[in-house]
VEXZA-358392 format. One record per residue: residue number from 1; residue in three letters; chain; x, y, z of N, C-alpha, C in turn. Coordinates in steps of 0.2 Angstrom, whole numbers, always signed. Each point is the difference from the previous one (the first is absolute). Layout:
BEGIN
n  res  chain  neast  nnorth  nup  caeast  canorth  caup  ceast  cnorth  cup
NUM  Ala  A  X  Y  Z  X  Y  Z  X  Y  Z
...
//
This chain:
BEGIN
n  res  chain  neast  nnorth  nup  caeast  canorth  caup  ceast  cnorth  cup
1  Met  A  +5  -5  +1  -5  +5  -1  +4  +6  +1
2  Arg  A  -1  +5  -4  +4  +7  -1  -6  +5  -2
3  Trp  A  +1  +6  +4  -4  +5  +0  +2  +6  +0
4  Gln  A  +0  +5  -3  +2  +7  +1  -5  +4  +1
5  Pro  A  -1  +2  +7  -5  +4  +2  -1  +8  -2
6  Leu  A  +6  +2  -1  +1  +8  +0  +2  +2  -7
7  Asp  A  -2  +6  -3  +3  +2  -5  +8  +3  +0
8  Pro  A  +5  -3  -3  +7  +2  +1  +1  +7  +0
9  Lys  A  -5  +4  -2  +2  +8  -1  -1  +4  +7
10  Tyr  A  -3  -4  +5  -1  +3  +7  +6  -1  +2
11  Ile  A  +3  -6  +4  +5  -1  +4  +5  -5  -3
12  Gly  A  -1  -2  -6  +4  -5  -4  -3  -6  +1
13  Ala  A  +3  -5  -4  -3  -7  -1  +1  -4  +7
14  Val  A  -8  -3  +1  +0  -4  +6  -3  -7  -3
15  Thr  A  +3  -6  +1  -2  -7  -2  +0  -3  +5
16  Leu  A  -7  -3  +2  -1  -5  +5  +0  -7  -4
17  Arg  A  +3  -5  +5  +0  -6  -4  -1  -5  +5
18  Gly  A  -3  -7  -1  +1  -6  +4  -1  -6  -4
19  Ser  A  +2  -6  +3  -1  -6  -3  -2  -6  +5
20  Tyr  A  -4  -5  -2  -1  -6  +4  +1  -6  -4
21  Thr  A  +3  -4  +5  +2  -6  -4  +1  -7  +4
22  Glu  A  -2  -5  -3  +0  -6  +4  +4  -6  -4
23  Ala  A  +3  -4  +5  +5  -5  -5  +1  -6  +4
24  Phe  A  +2  -5  -3  +1  -7  +4  +7  -3  -3
25  His  A  +2  -4  +5  +7  -3  -2  -1  -7  +2
26  Ala  A  +1  -4  -4  +1  -9  +1  +6  -1  +3
27  Pro  A  +0  -5  +5  +5  -3  +3  +6  -2  -5
28  Thr  A  +5  -1  +1  +6  -2  -6  -1  -8  +2
29  Leu  A  +4  -4  -5  +2  -7  +3  +3  -1  +6
30  Gly  A  +5  +4  -1  +5  -1  +6  -4  +1  +7
31  Glu  A  -5  +5  -1  -3  +1  +6  -5  -4  +2
32  Leu  A  -3  -4  -4  -4  -7  +0  +4  -4  +3
33  Thr  A  +6  -3  -3  +3  -6  +1  +1  -2  +7
34  Pro  A  -2  -5  +3  +1  -1  +8  +9  -2  +0
35  Ala  A  +3  -1  -4  +8  -2  +1  +3  +5  +4
36  Gly  A  +6  -1  +3  +2  +5  +4  +7  +1  -3
37  Ala  A  +3  +6  +1  +6  +3  -1  +4  +1  +7
38  Glu  A  +6  -2  -1  +4  +3  +7  +4  +6  +0
39  Asn  A  -1  +3  +6  +4  +7  +1  +3  +1  +7
40  Phe  A  +5  +4  +0  +3  +0  +7  +1  +8  +1
41  Pro  A  -6  +2  +3  +1  +8  +2  +3  +2  +6
42  Gln  A  +2  +6  +2  +2  +2  +7  -6  +1  +4
43  Val  A  -1  -2  +5  -6  +2  +5  +2  +1  +6
44  His  A  -4  +5  +3  +1  +0  +8  -5  -4  +5
45  Asp  A  +2  -3  +3  -5  -5  +5  -2  +4  +6
46  Pro  A  -6  +2  +1  -3  +4  +4  +2  -3  +8
47  Leu  A  +0  -9  -1  +0  -1  +7  +7  -2  +1
48  Gly  A  +5  +2  -4  +8  -1  +1  +1  -6  +1
49  Leu  A  -2  -6  -3  +2  -7  +1  +4  -2  -5
50  Thr  A  +1  +3  -6  +3  -2  -6  +7  +3  +0
51  Pro  A  +5  -4  +0  +6  +2  +0  +3  +5  -7
52  Ser  A  -2  -2  -5  +2  +2  -7  -5  +4  -2
53  Pro  A  +0  +6  -3  -5  +4  -4  -3  -4  -6
54  Gln  A  +5  -4  -3  -2  -3  -7  -4  -6  +2
55  Val  A  -7  -1  -3  -3  -6  +1  -3  -1  -6
56  Glu  A  -2  -7  +0  -3  -2  -7  -7  +1  -1
57  Glu  A  -2  +2  -6  -8  +3  -1  -2  -5  -7
58  Ile  A  -5  -2  +1  -4  -4  -5  -5  +4  -3
59  Ile  A  +1  +2  -7  -6  +4  -2  -3  -4  -5
60  Thr  A  -7  +0  +1  -4  -4  -4  -6  +4  -4
61  Gly  A  -3  -4  -4  -6  +3  -4  -6  -2  +4
62  Asn  A  -6  +2  -4  -7  -1  +4  -4  -2  -6
63  Pro  A  -3  -6  -1  -4  -2  -5  -7  +3  +1
64  Asn  A  -2  +3  +5  -6  +3  +2  +1  +8  -1
65  Leu  A  +4  +3  -2  +1  +7  -1  -6  +2  -4
66  Lys  A  -4  +6  +1  -3  +4  -3  +2  +5  -5
67  Pro  A  -3  +3  -5  +3  +6  -4  -1  +5  +5
68  Glu  A  +5  +5  -2  +0  +6  +3  -4  +5  -3
69  Val  A  -3  +4  +4  -4  +6  -4  +1  +7  +2
70  Ala  A  +0  +5  -4  +1  +6  +3  -5  +6  -3
71  Tyr  A  -1  +4  +4  -5  +7  -2  +4  +5  +2
72  Glu  A  +1  +4  -6  +4  +6  +1  -4  +5  -3
73  Trp  A  +1  +8  +2  -3  +5  -1  +5  +6  +0
74  Thr  A  +0  +4  -4  +3  +6  +0  -3  +7  -1
75  Tyr  A  +1  +5  +3  -3  +7  -2  +5  +6  +1
76  Gly  A  +0  +4  -4  +5  +6  +0  -2  +6  -4
77  Ala  A  +5  +4  -1  -1  +6  -3  +6  +3  -4
78  Val  A  +0  +2  -5  +5  +4  -3  -2  +7  -2
79  Tyr  A  +4  +5  +1  +0  +7  +1  +6  +3  -5
80  Ile  A  -4  +4  -5  +6  +4  -4  -2  +6  +2
81  Pro  A  +3  +5  +5  -2  +7  +1  +0  +5  -6
82  Lys  A  -3  +5  +1  -1  +4  -6  +5  +5  -1
83  Trp  A  +3  +3  +6  +5  +5  +2  +7  -4  -1
84  Ile  A  +1  -5  +1  +7  -4  -1  -1  -4  -6
85  Lys  A  +4  +2  -5  +1  -2  -7  +5  -6  +1
86  Gly  A  -2  -6  -1  +5  -6  -1  -1  -4  +8
87  Leu  A  -5  +1  +4  +0  -3  +6  -5  -5  -1
88  Thr  A  +1  -6  +2  -5  -6  +1  +0  -3  +7
89  Leu  A  -5  +0  +4  +1  -3  +6  -7  -6  +1
90  Ser  A  +2  -5  +2  -5  -5  +0  +1  -4  +6
91  Ala  A  -5  -4  +4  +1  -4  +5  -6  -6  -1
92  Asp  A  +2  -5  +3  -5  -5  -1  +0  -5  +7
93  Phe  A  -6  -1  +2  +0  -5  +6  -2  -8  -4
94  Trp  A  +4  -4  +4  -2  -7  -3  -1  -5  +6
95  His  A  -5  -4  +0  -2  -5  +5  -1  -7  -3
96  Met  A  +4  -5  +2  +0  -7  -2  -3  -5  +6
97  Asp  A  -4  -2  -1  -3  -6  +3  +2  -7  -3
98  Leu  A  +6  -4  +4  +1  -7  -3  -2  -5  +6
99  Arg  A  -3  -5  -3  -4  -5  +4  +3  -6  -2
100  Ser  A  +0  -6  +4  +2  -7  -3  +6  +0  -1
101  Ile  A  +5  +4  +2  +8  +1  -2  +3  -6  +2
102  Ser  A  +3  -3  -6  +4  -7  +0  +7  +2  +2
103  Ser  A  +3  -1  +5  +6  +1  +3  +3  -5  +4
104  Leu  A  +5  -1  +1  +4  -2  +6  +1  +5  +6
105  Ile  A  +1  -3  +5  -2  +4  +6  +8  +2  +3
106  Gly  A  +5  -4  -1  +6  +1  +2  +2  -4  +5
107  Ala  A  +5  -2  +2  +3  -3  +5  +0  +5  +7
108  Gln  A  +2  +5  +1  +1  +4  +5  -7  +1  +3
109  Phe  A  -4  +2  -6  -7  +3  +3  -4  -6  +2
110  Ile  A  +1  -6  -2  -3  -6  +4  +3  -1  +6
111  Leu  A  +6  +1  +2  +3  -2  +5  -2  +6  +5
112  Asp  A  -1  +5  -2  -3  +6  +6  -6  -2  +2
113  Arg  A  -4  -4  -4  -6  -1  +2  -2  -7  -1
114  Glu  A  +6  -4  +4  -1  -6  +0  -7  -4  +3
115  Asn  A  -3  +4  +5  -5  -4  +2  -8  +1  -5
116  Gln  A  +1  +5  -4  -5  +1  -5  +2  -5  -6
117  Phe  A  +4  -3  -1  +2  -5  -5  +2  -7  +2
118  Pro  A  -5  -3  +4  +1  -6  +3  +4  -5  -6
119  Gly  A  +5  -3  +1  +1  -6  -3  +7  +2  -5
120  Leu  A  +0  +8  -2  +5  +2  -5  +7  +1  +3
121  Val  A  +1  +0  +6  +6  +0  +4  +1  -6  +3
122  Ile  A  +6  -4  -3  +0  -7  +3  +7  +1  +4
123  Arg  A  +1  -1  +7  +6  +0  +5  +1  -7  +3
124  Asp  A  +6  +1  +1  +3  -7  +3  -3  +0  +7
125  Pro  A  -3  -6  +1  -3  -2  +6  +4  +1  +7
126  Thr  A  +5  -1  -1  +4  +0  +7  +3  +7  +0
127  Thr  A  +4  +4  -5  +2  +6  +2  -4  +6  -3
128  Gly  A  -5  -1  -3  -5  +4  -2  +3  +5  -6
129  Ala  A  +6  -1  -3  +4  +4  -6  -5  -4  -5
130  Ile  A  -1  +7  -5  -3  -1  -5  +4  -5  -5
131  Lys  A  -4  -4  -4  +2  -7  -5  -2  +4  -6
132  Arg  A  -6  +2  -1  -1  +2  -7  -6  +4  +1
133  Ile  A  -3  +4  -5  -6  +4  +0  -3  -2  -7
134  Ile  A  -7  +0  +1  -3  -2  -7  -3  +6  -3
135  Asp  A  +1  +3  -6  -3  +7  -2  -6  -2  -6
136  Pro  A  -5  +0  +1  -4  -3  -5  -4  +7  -4
137  Asn  A  -1  -1  -6  -3  +6  -4  -8  -1  +3
138  Leu  A  -2  +6  +2  -7  +1  +3  -3  +6  -4
139  Asn  A  -7  +1  +1  -4  +5  -2  +0  +5  +6
140  Leu  A  +3  +4  -1  +0  +5  +5  -7  +5  +0
141  Ser  A  -3  +3  +4  -7  +1  +1  +1  +7  -4
142  Glu  A  +4  +6  +1  -2  +6  -3  +6  +4  +0
143  Ala  A  +2  +4  -5  +4  +6  +1  -2  +6  -2
144  Ile  A  +0  +6  +2  -4  +5  -2  +7  +6  +0
145  Leu  A  +1  +3  -7  +5  +5  -1  -3  +7  -3
146  Glu  A  +3  +5  +5  -3  +7  -3  +6  +5  -2
147  Gly  A  +0  +3  -2  +4  +5  -1  -2  +6  -6
148  Ile  A  +5  +5  +0  +0  +6  -5  +5  +0  -5
149  Asp  A  +0  +0  -7  +5  +1  -3  -2  +8  -3
150  Tyr  A  +6  +4  +0  +0  +6  -1  +5  +3  -6
151  Glu  A  -1  +5  -3  +5  +2  -6  +0  +6  -1
152  Gly  A  +5  +5  -1  -1  +7  -2  +6  +1  -6
153  Ile  A  -3  +2  -6  +5  +1  -6  +1  +7  -1
154  Tyr  A  +5  +4  -2  +1  +6  -2  +4  +0  -6
155  Ile  A  -2  +2  -6  +3  +1  -5  +2  +8  -2
156  Leu  A  +5  +2  +1  +3  +8  -2  +2  -1  -6
157  Asp  A  -5  +4  -5  +3  +2  -8  +3  +5  +0
158  Ser  A  +5  +2  -3  +3  +6  +0  -4  +5  -6
159  Ala  A  -5  -4  -2  -5  +5  -6  -4  +5  +5
160  Ile  A  -1  -1  +6  -3  +5  +5  +2  +6  +0
161  Phe  A  +6  +0  +0  +5  +6  +2  +0  +4  -7
162  Gly  A  -2  -2  -6  +0  +4  -5  +7  +2  -4
163  Gly  A  +4  -4  +3  +8  +1  -3  +0  -6  -5
164  Pro  A  +7  -3  -2  +2  -5  -4  -1  -6  +3
165  Asp  A  -1  -5  -3  -2  -6  +3  +6  -4  +2
166  Trp  A  +1  +0  +7  +5  -3  +3  -1  -6  +3
167  Gly  A  -6  -4  -4  -3  -8  +5  -4  +1  +5
168  Arg  A  -1  -5  +4  -4  +0  +5  +2  -4  +5
169  Leu  A  -1  +0  +6  +1  -3  +5  -7  -4  +3
170  Ile  A  +1  -7  +2  -6  -3  +2  +2  -2  +9
171  Phe  A  -4  +3  +3  +1  -3  +8  -5  -5  +1
172  Thr  A  +1  -5  +4  -5  -6  +3  +2  -1  +6
173  Leu  A  -7  -2  +4  +1  -2  +7  -6  -5  +0
174  Asn  A  +2  -7  +1  -4  -5  +0  +1  -4  +7
175  Gly  A  -6  -3  +3  +1  -3  +7  -6  -4  +2
176  Thr  A  +2  -5  +4  -6  -3  +3  +1  +0  +7
177  Trp  A  -7  +0  +3  +0  +0  +8  -4  -7  +2
178  Leu  A  +2  -4  +3  -5  -6  +2  -2  +1  +8
179  Ser  A  -7  +2  -1  -3  +1  +7  +0  -5  +4
180  Arg  A  -2  -7  -3  -1  -6  +5  +0  -7  -6
181  Phe  A  +2  -5  +4  +1  -6  -3  -2  -5  +5
182  Val  A  -6  -1  +0  -4  -4  +5  +0  -7  -1
183  Leu  A  +2  -5  +3  +1  -6  -2  -3  -4  +5
184  Gln  A  -6  -6  +0  -3  -4  +4  +1  -6  -3
185  Leu  A  +4  -6  +4  +0  -7  -2  -5  -3  -1
186  Ser  A  -5  +1  +5  -6  -4  +0  -5  +5  +5
187  Ser  A  -5  -4  +1  -5  +4  +6  +1  -1  +7
188  Asp  A  +4  -5  +1  +3  -1  +6  +5  +4  +2
189  Phe  A  +3  +5  -6  +6  +3  +2  -2  +7  +0
190  Lys  A  +3  +5  +4  -1  +6  +0  +4  +4  -5
191  Pro  A  -4  +5  -4  +4  +3  -5  +6  +4  +2
192  Ile  A  +5  -1  -4  +7  +3  +1  +1  +4  -5
193  Asn  A  +3  +6  +1  +2  +6  -4  +8  -1  -2
194  Ile  A  +1  -3  -6  +7  +1  -2  +3  +4  -4
195  Ala  A  -4  +6  +0  +3  +5  -5  +6  +5  +5
196  Gly  A  +4  +0  -4  +7  +5  +4  +5  -6  +2
197  Gln  A  -1  -6  -1  +5  -6  +3  +3  -3  -6
198  Phe  A  +5  -6  +2  +3  -3  -4  -3  -7  +2
199  Val  A  -4  -5  -6  -2  -5  +1  +4  -5  -2
200  Pro  A  +2  -5  +4  +5  -5  -1  -3  -5  -5
201  Gly  A  +5  -3  -4  -2  -5  -5  -5  -6  +3
202  Gly  A  -3  -3  -5  -7  -3  +3  -7  +2  -4
203  Phe  A  -1  +6  +3  -6  +4  -2  +0  +1  -8
204  Ser  A  -6  +0  -3  -1  +3  -8  +3  +6  +0
205  Phe  A  -1  +4  +7  +2  +7  +0  +7  +2  +4
206  Ser  A  +5  -7  -2  +6  +3  +2  +4  +6  -1
207  Gly  A  +5  +2  +2  +3  +7  -1  -1  +6  +4
208  Ser  A  +2  +6  -1  -2  +5  +3  -6  +4  -3
209  Leu  A  -3  +3  +5  -8  +3  -2  +1  +7  +4
210  Pro  A  +5  +4  -3  +1  +7  +2  -6  +4  +0
211  Arg  A  -1  +5  +4  -7  +4  -1  +1  +6  -5
212  Asn  A  +6  +1  -1  +2  +5  -5  +5  -1  -4
213  Arg  A  -2  +0  -8  +5  +0  -5  +0  +6  -4
214  Ala  A  +4  +2  -4  +0  +6  -3  +6  +0  -5
215  Tyr  A  -1  +4  -6  +6  +2  -5  -1  +8  -2
216  Ala  A  +6  +3  -2  -1  +7  -2  +5  +0  -6
217  Ser  A  -2  +3  -5  +4  +0  -6  +0  +7  -4
218  Ala  A  +5  +3  -3  +0  +5  -4  +4  -3  -6
219  Phe  A  -3  +3  -6  +2  -1  -7  +0  +5  -5
220  Tyr  A  +6  +2  -3  +1  +4  -5  -1  -2  -7
221  Asp  A  -5  +2  -4  +0  -1  -6  +1  +6  -5
222  Gly  A  +5  -2  -6  +3  +6  -3  -6  +2  -4
223  Pro  A  +2  +7  -3  -5  +3  -4  -2  -3  -6
224  Ala  A  -6  +1  -3  -2  -3  -8  +3  +4  -5
225  Asp  A  +0  -3  -5  +4  +3  -7  +7  +2  +2
226  Ser  A  +3  -4  +3  +8  +2  +2  +3  -7  +0
227  Trp  A  +7  +1  +1  +4  -7  +0  -1  -2  +7
228  Leu  A  -1  +4  +5  -2  -3  +7  -7  -2  +1
229  Ala  A  -4  -1  -6  -7  -4  +0  +0  -6  +3
230  Gly  A  +5  -4  -1  +1  -6  +2  +3  -3  +7
231  Phe  A  +2  +7  +3  +4  -1  +6  -5  +0  +6
232  Asp  A  +2  -4  +5  -4  -3  +7  +4  -1  +4
233  Ile  A  +1  +3  +6  +3  -1  +7  -4  +0  +6
234  Gly  A  +0  -2  +6  -3  -1  +4  +3  -4  +7
235  Ala  A  -3  +1  +5  +2  -1  +6  -6  -4  +5
236  Thr  A  +0  -4  +2  -6  -4  +5  +2  -1  +7
237  Val  A  -2  +1  +4  +1  -2  +9  -6  -4  +0
238  His  A  +3  -6  +4  -6  -4  +2  +2  -1  +7
239  Trp  A  -7  +0  +4  +0  +0  +7  -5  -5  +3
240  Thr  A  +3  -4  +4  -5  -6  +4  +2  +2  +7
241  Gly  A  -7  +0  +3  +0  +4  +7  +2  -6  +5
242  Gln  A  +1  +2  +7  +1  -6  +4  -6  -4  +3
243  Tyr  A  +2  -6  +1  -5  -6  +2  +3  -5  +5
244  Ser  A  -4  -2  +4  +1  -4  +5  +4  -7  -2
245  Asp  A  +5  -3  +3  +4  -6  -2  -5  -5  +4
246  Asp  A  +1  -6  -3  -4  -7  +3  +3  +0  +7
247  Ile  A  -3  -3  +5  +1  +0  +7  +4  -6  +0
248  Leu  A  +7  +2  +4  +3  -5  +2  +2  +0  +8
249  Asp  A  -1  -5  +2  +3  -1  +7  -5  +6  +4
250  Gly  A  -6  +1  -2  -4  +5  +3  +2  +7  +0
251  Val  A  +4  +1  -4  +3  +7  -1  -3  +3  -8
252  Thr  A  -2  +6  +0  -3  +2  -6  +5  +6  -3
253  Arg  A  +3  +0  -5  +4  +7  -2  -3  +2  -7
254  Lys  A  +2  +6  -1  -1  +4  -6  +5  -1  -5
255  Val  A  -4  -2  -7  +6  +0  -5  +0  +8  -3
256  Arg  A  +6  +1  -1  +0  +8  -2  -1  +0  -7
257  Glu  A  -2  +7  -2  -3  +1  -6  +6  +0  -6
258  Trp  A  -3  -1  -6  +7  +0  -5  -2  +4  -6
259  Ile  A  +5  +4  -1  -1  +6  -5  +6  -3  -6
260  Thr  A  -2  +0  -6  +6  +0  -5  -2  +5  -6
261  Leu  A  +5  +2  -4  +1  +4  -5  +2  -3  -7
262  Asp  A  -5  +0  -5  +2  -2  -7  +0  +5  -4
263  Leu  A  +5  +0  -5  +1  +6  -6  +0  -3  -5
264  Ile  A  -3  +3  -6  -1  -4  -6  +1  +7  -6
265  Ala  A  +5  -1  -6  -2  +3  -5  +1  -2  -6
266  Ser  A  -4  +1  -5  -1  -2  -6  -1  +4  -7
267  Tyr  A  +1  -3  -5  +0  +6  -6  -2  -5  -5
268  Lys  A  -6  +2  -5  -2  -3  -5  +0  +4  -6
269  Phe  A  +4  -2  -4  +2  +3  -7  -7  -1  -6
270  Asn  A  -3  +5  +0  -4  +2  -5  +3  +4  -7
271  Leu  A  +2  -2  -4  +2  +3  -6  -4  +2  -4
272  Pro  A  -1  +6  -3  -5  +2  -4  -1  -4  -7
273  Pro  A  -5  -1  -3  -1  -4  -6  +4  +3  -6
274  Pro  A  +2  -5  -4  +4  +3  -6  -6  +4  -4
275  Ala  A  +3  +6  -4  -4  +3  -4  -1  -5  -7
276  Pro  A  -6  +0  -3  -2  -2  -6  +5  +3  -6
277  Val  A  +3  -5  -3  +4  +3  -6  -3  -2  -7
278  Glu  A  +2  +3  -5  -3  -2  -7  +3  -6  -3
279  Val  A  -3  -5  -2  +4  -5  -4  -5  -1  -7
280  Pro  A  +5  -2  -5  -4  -3  -6  -3  -5  +1
281  Gly  A  -7  +0  -3  -4  -5  -1  -6  +1  -2
282  Phe  A  -5  -6  +1  -8  +2  -4  -4  +4  +8
283  Ala  A  -4  +5  -2  -3  +2  +5  -7  -4  -1
284  Lys  A  -4  +0  +6  -5  -4  -1  -6  +1  -5
285  Asp  A  +1  +7  -3  -4  +1  -6  +2  +0  -6
286  Gly  A  +6  -3  +0  +3  -1  -7  +4  +5  -3
287  Gly  A  +2  +0  -6  +4  +6  -3  -5  +5  -4
288  Lys  A  +4  +5  -1  -5  +6  -4  +2  +2  -6
289  Asn  A  -6  +1  -5  +3  +2  -7  +3  +8  +0
290  Val  A  +7  +1  -2  +1  +6  -1  +2  +3  -8
291  Lys  A  -3  +5  -1  +2  +2  -6  +7  +4  -1
292  Met  A  +3  -3  -6  +7  +2  +0  +0  +6  -6
293  Arg  A  +7  +3  +1  +1  +6  -5  -2  -2  -8
294  Asp  A  +3  -5  -1  -3  -3  -7  -7  -1  -1
295  Gly  A  -4  +0  +4  -8  +0  -1  +0  -8  +2
296  Lys  A  +3  -4  +2  -2  -7  +0  -1  +0  +8
297  Glu  A  -5  -5  +2  -1  -2  +7  +5  -6  +3
298  Lys  A  +2  +0  +6  +4  -5  +2  -3  +0  +7
299  Asn  A  +0  -7  +2  -2  -3  +7  +6  +0  +5
300  Val  A  -1  +5  +5  +6  +2  +5  -2  -4  +6
301  Leu  A  +4  -3  +4  -1  -3  +6  +1  +5  +6
302  Ser  A  -5  +0  +3  +0  +7  +6  +6  -5  +5
303  Val  A  +1  +6  +4  +5  -1  +4  -4  -2  +8
304  Ser  A  +1  -7  +3  -2  -1  +5  +4  +2  +7
305  Thr  A  -2  +0  +6  +4  +1  +6  -1  -7  +4
306  Ala  A  +5  -3  +3  +0  -5  +5  +4  +1  +6
307  Glu  A  -1  -3  +7  +4  +1  +5  +3  -8  +0
308  Tyr  A  +8  +2  +0  +3  -6  +2  +1  -1  +8
309  Asn  A  +0  -6  +2  +2  -3  +6  +7  +2  +3
310  Pro  A  +1  +4  +4  +7  +2  +2  +5  -7  +2
311  Cys  A  +5  +2  -3  +3  -7  +2  +7  +4  +4
312  Gly  A  +5  -6  +3  +6  +3  +3  -2  +1  +8
313  Trp  A  +4  +5  +3  +0  +1  +6  -7  +4  +2
314  Arg  A  -3  +5  -5  -6  +2  +1  -6  -6  +3
315  Ala  A  +1  -5  -5  -6  -4  +1  +0  -4  +6
316  Trp  A  +7  -2  +3  +1  -3  +5  -1  +3  +6
317  Leu  A  +1  +7  +0  +0  +4  +5  -8  +3  +1
318  Asn  A  -3  +1  -5  -7  +2  +1  -4  -5  +3
319  Gly  A  -4  +3  +5  -4  -5  +5  +3  -4  +5
320  Thr  A  +6  +3  +2  +5  -4  +5  -1  +3  +6
321  Thr  A  -1  -3  +5  +1  +3  +8  +6  -2  +3
322  Ile  A  +4  +4  +3  +6  -2  +5  -4  +3  +7
323  Thr  A  +1  -5  +4  -1  +2  +7  +6  -2  +4
324  Leu  A  +1  +4  +5  +6  +0  +6  -5  +0  +7
325  Gly  A  +1  -5  +4  -3  +2  +6  +5  -4  +6
326  Met  A  -2  +3  +7  +2  -4  +4  -6  +0  +7
327  Gln  A  +0  -6  +2  -4  -1  +6  +3  -1  +7
328  Asn  A  -3  +4  +5  +3  -1  +6  +7  +5  +1
329  Val  A  -1  +5  -3  +6  +4  +0  +6  +1  +5
330  Phe  A  -4  +1  +8  +5  -1  +4  +1  -7  +4
331  Asp  A  -3  -4  -4  +2  -10  +2  -2  +1  +7
332  Glu  A  -6  +2  +2  -4  -2  +6  -2  -8  +0
333  Asp  A  +4  -2  +7  -2  -7  +1  -8  -1  +2
334  Pro  A  -3  -5  -2  -7  -1  +3  +1  +0  +8
335  Pro  A  -6  +1  +3  -1  +0  +7  +1  -7  +2
336  Phe  A  +3  +0  +9  +0  -6  +1  -7  -2  +3
337  Val  A  -2  -7  -2  -6  -3  +2  +2  -7  +4
338  Ala  A  -1  +0  +6  +2  -6  +4  -5  -6  -1
339  Gly  A  -7  +1  -3  -3  -5  +0  +0  -2  -7
340  Ala  A  +3  +2  -5  +3  -3  -7  +5  -4  +2
341  Phe  A  -1  -6  +1  +7  -5  +2  +4  -1  -5
342  Glu  A  -1  +0  -6  +5  -3  -6  +5  +6  -1
343  Asn  A  -1  +6  -1  +3  +5  -2  +1  +6  +5
344  Asn  A  -5  +0  +5  -1  +5  +4  -1  +8  -2
345  Tyr  A  -4  -1  -6  -3  +6  -4  -6  -2  -4
346  Asp  A  -5  +4  +0  -7  -3  -3  +0  +2  -8
347  Glu  A  +1  -6  -4  +2  -2  -6  -8  +4  -5
348  Ser  A  -4  +0  +3  -7  +3  -2  +0  +7  -2
349  Leu  A  +5  +3  +4  -1  +8  +0  +9  +3  -2
350  Ala  A  +4  -2  +3  +6  +1  -1  +5  -5  -5
351  Asp  A  +5  +4  -2  +5  -3  -6  +8  +0  +4
352  Val  A  +2  -6  +0  +8  +0  +3  +4  +1  -4
353  Arg  A  -1  +1  -7  +5  +2  -5  +4  +6  +2
354  Gly  A  -3  +5  +2  +4  +6  +0  -1  +4  -5
355  Arg  A  +6  +5  -1  -1  +5  -5  +3  -5  -7
356  Phe  A  -3  +1  -5  +1  -3  -6  -1  +5  -7
357  Trp  A  +4  +1  -5  -2  +4  -6  -1  -4  -5
358  Tyr  A  -4  +2  -5  -3  -5  -7  +1  +5  -5
359  Val  A  +2  -2  -6  -2  +3  -7  -5  -4  -4
360  Gln  A  -4  +3  -2  -5  -4  -5  +0  +5  -8
361  Leu  A  +0  -5  -5  -1  +3  -7  -5  -4  -2
362  Lys  A  -4  +4  -2  -7  -2  -4  -2  +2  -6
363  Lys  A  -1  -3  -5  -1  +2  -8  -6  -2  -2
364  Arg  A  -4  +5  -3  -7  -3  -4  +1  +1  -6
365  Phe  A  -4  -5  -3  +1  +1  -8  -6  +0  -2
//
């Protein structure tokens, strides 16, 4: 649904928009197969009876899984003010209601709630140490996600100053605020809000769920009708806000924010097309009879024009784009996440490669 309630001549263009969606997702063969797979995660035993943090976990499918269903709706607005030419503002609220979610629960989650999952934690009858944990695929009751996407774009065109065309600048701010992520395993469990937290492996929603993420960019495009028309250069700053780490040994810690800078510059060659040249040959209307000085008539072929395909370096250069870029300019390490046992950083949000540069050559025929 899209509606423009006001005439743009008053305060500018205002657009209201909204959508509603229903969806379902059938379980995969791996989720239905009752066969087990062995894993050895690191866990914390709340009872303190297990000497080694690494225990055996058996991951199994479930032939009784039901399809997942989802109900989603969004509504928002776009505003282009009358008084600031080139500015566009938008914001959208979104709500997702997921039901019968097919997911593993995770060894640590089962262990923390051992009394609510009878039979899934197997302990040594003598010492009480954990021998193995059974982690089956289950249909979780419900998950509700809500948040706001927002964006601001400002295009500063040099033409508004009435002088020579020196190009344009494009500024962009784009972000997401996660207001809540409520998860309920079943009707017997109290709903928990996992927004702003790191969710350990096992859940379908594993990884970090920071409440705030955004990026800001500034790009310059060269002026039209000049050799700078194909020039494009810009910078983008990515920001991921703080969130809570997985609870380890009863202690909760904050994961610091992560800020990186990317740079990019490119040039596309748009050479002017060759001018038509005269070539001898038949015109489409044939020759013409011309009366000569001696009084006789002679059929004279008209001169036609044709455009030859350019060859050589111009042909290869035209339509070619050369790009040079660098990501994570200041070589920022990903923030330490204690709950991510494998690499101690969240692979869903951060990148351990650090600073790197690249060159790209693209040719369109």
